[in-house]
KOLBABA-531474 format. One record per residue (C-alpha): residue in one letter; x, y, z. Coordinates in steps of 0.1 Angstrom, whole numbers, plus 5000, padded with zeros to 4 digits. Layout:
! residues N
AXYZ
...
END
This chain:
! residues 316
M501747764811
N502748084790
D500048324801
L501848644816
L500648624848
S502248274855
Q505748424842
L505548724865
K504548484891
A507748314889
V510148634890
T508148874916
T506148844943
V502348944934
V500049094955
V496249194948
D495549554958
S491649464966
G489249414995
D487049164977
L487648814987
G485748624957
A488948814936
I491548764960
E490648364961
Q490248364921
F494148484919
R495648324952
P498148614958
V500848594980
D499948884998
A497149114999
T496749515004
T493849745011
N493250145017
P490150325025
S488950344993
L489249964993
L487349875021
L484650155011
N484049924979
A484449594999
S481549745023
Q479149724991
L479649384987
D477249085000
F480048925016
A480949225038
K477549305050
P477549075083
I481649205087
L480249545088
A477449445112
A479449225135
A482149565138
I479149815147
A477949555172
Y481649525189
A482149885189
K478549955207
A479749655232
Q482949825242
T481650205249
S478850425249
D480950725234
K479450795200
D482750925185
A485050625203
Q482250385185
L482850525154
S486350505154
L486250185168
A483550045144
S485950135110
D489250005130
K487249655135
F485949625101
A489049695084
V490949445102
D488249195101
I488149205062
G491849165065
T491748855087
A489348755063
I491948785035
S494548655056
K492848315054
L493048325015
V496548405013
P499748255027
G501448625033
R500748915048
V497849155046
S498249525044
T495649755065
E496250115065
V495850415094
D493450675092
A495050915064
R493951245086
L496951145107
S499051165081
F501151435096
D500551345133
R503551085143
D502051015177
A498350965167
T499750725138
L501550505163
T498850485187
K496350425160
A498850175145
R498950005178
Q495249975182
L495049805146
V497749535157
A495949475192
L492749435169
Y494349155145
Q495948975178
Q492148935195
N491648775160
G494448535163
V496148675136
S499448765145
R501849065138
E503848865113
R500848825091
I500149225087
L501749505076
I500349855089
K500050085062
I501050445064
A501650775045
S504850845031
T505151215051
W508051285073
E505851225104
G504550885087
I507950785085
Q509550875119
A506250665130
A507050355110
K510750365124
V509350365159
L506750065152
E509649855130
Q511649885163
E508749745183
G508549445157
V505649575141
Q506449575104
C504749865078
N504149955043
L504950295034
T502150415011
L501450714990
L505050714978
F505950934945
H509651094951
M513250914958
A513351134988
Q510450935003
A511650594991
R515250715009
A514150785042
C511550485043
A514850275038
E516850485065
A514350425089
G514350095084
V510850035068
F509749695055
L508249785023
I507650065001
S504650134975
P505850364951
F502550464929
V503350464894
G499850534877
R499250844899
I502950944884
L501650914851
D498151084853
W500151384870
Y502751394837
K499751344813
A497851594826
N500851854828
T502851764797
K499851664771
Q502151414759
D501351024756
Y504250794771
T504950384763
A505950184788
E509550254782
T509250624793
D506350604817
P507650844845
G505950584870
V507950294856
L510850494859
S510950614894
V510250254910
R513250114883
E515150414901
I514150344932
Y515049944928
R518150014913
F519050244944
F518350014970
K519849724954
T523149914943
H523250044983
G522249755001
Y518749875015
N516749575028
T513449755023
V511449574998
V509849784967
M506449724957
G505149864927
A501449984928
S498850174914
F499250094877
R497050214850
N497649924824
I499349594824
G502249764802
E503149914835
V503049604853
L505149404829
A507649714824
L508449624859
A508849264860
G511549114886
C510849414909
D510649274944
R506349264945
L504049464925
T500249474938
I497749464911
S494049524909
P491949234901
G491149374865
L494749384854
L495449054868
E492848934843
E494349064813
L497648924827
Q496348594830
Q494648574795
Q497548714774
Q499948494763
G503648544752
E507348544766
L507748764795
T511048974798
V512549054832
H513249404835
L514449434872
K517549224885
N519649254915
D523149234895
G524849254929
A526449594924
T527249744956
A528150114967
T528650324999
K524950425014
P524750815013
A524451015042
A520850995059
L518351265049
T517551525072
E514051635075
E514851945061
A516251765032
F513351555028
R511051845028
W512752035004
A513051764981
L509551724978
N508852094976
E511152124944
D508751824927
A505651974919
M504551624907
A505351464942
T503751754960
E500751754945
K500251364944
L500851294977
A498351554993
E496051494966
G496251094977
I495751165014
R492651395007
K491251134989
F491950855009
A490251055041
V487551145019
D486950745016
Q487450715052
R484650965058
K482050795036
L482750445054
E482550635089
A479250765076
L477850455064
L478650315098
A477250615117
A474150565099
Q473750185114
L475250315152
END
């Protein structure tokens, strides 16, 4: 087939960025990713209504403490959606730790272990899931511990090479550098238009990919947060790309010859000294885009998490 999606799947592992079972069933990706915003959207769909009710019933049966019920119902809903998704994809499902824990390593570890336990109760092994954590210094250090425990992680809200390097040095399984949000910032702050070849988000992911391959890091690079199919096509050949159903539809409908932009050419170089916490924080501080988009992303996920909890609380 000459449609662009089929050709892309031949050179890149395609992941659906959605909590909608219908969309996942339609596009049959290898993996799927969720986040608080996608789960909030999914909660409004018909298929999720009984899952939501079951999560609430489960939480009530486990504890009488209202705050604990709310937290548990939220986790259970996320895991049960992930469990349903796992039946439609052969690979992994990413489930996100509460964004409000992004600056607390120990709380992130506790929440991640709780999510893994809930998945195991559902019969989904840890090999089928990725725990999604914001790429703060604390989040990366939590992921380092989890990876050592055999729980693999997806580090999200990644906007800077320092975040990518710290993740690779921590032995993180996968990172999700955000393409579209980087573009959003530059368009807002420079008042310029960008092509796929000058798109700062695309260029960031290309730089990370080449750095990882050249220096022999095993961490998977999965481009995320796309605004148009031009960005997606400009990263053809990347390890993985997580793409919204709308853009997958566009790729499926378009014919043409796909150009592969990213290839591992086998070049090698000595790994640099590991980043210190001070160097990591300074690098982020020096980049206004990365600083602002990381903070904004955490805030927005926290807002949607609270909205989901409000929905649950009304039924609890």
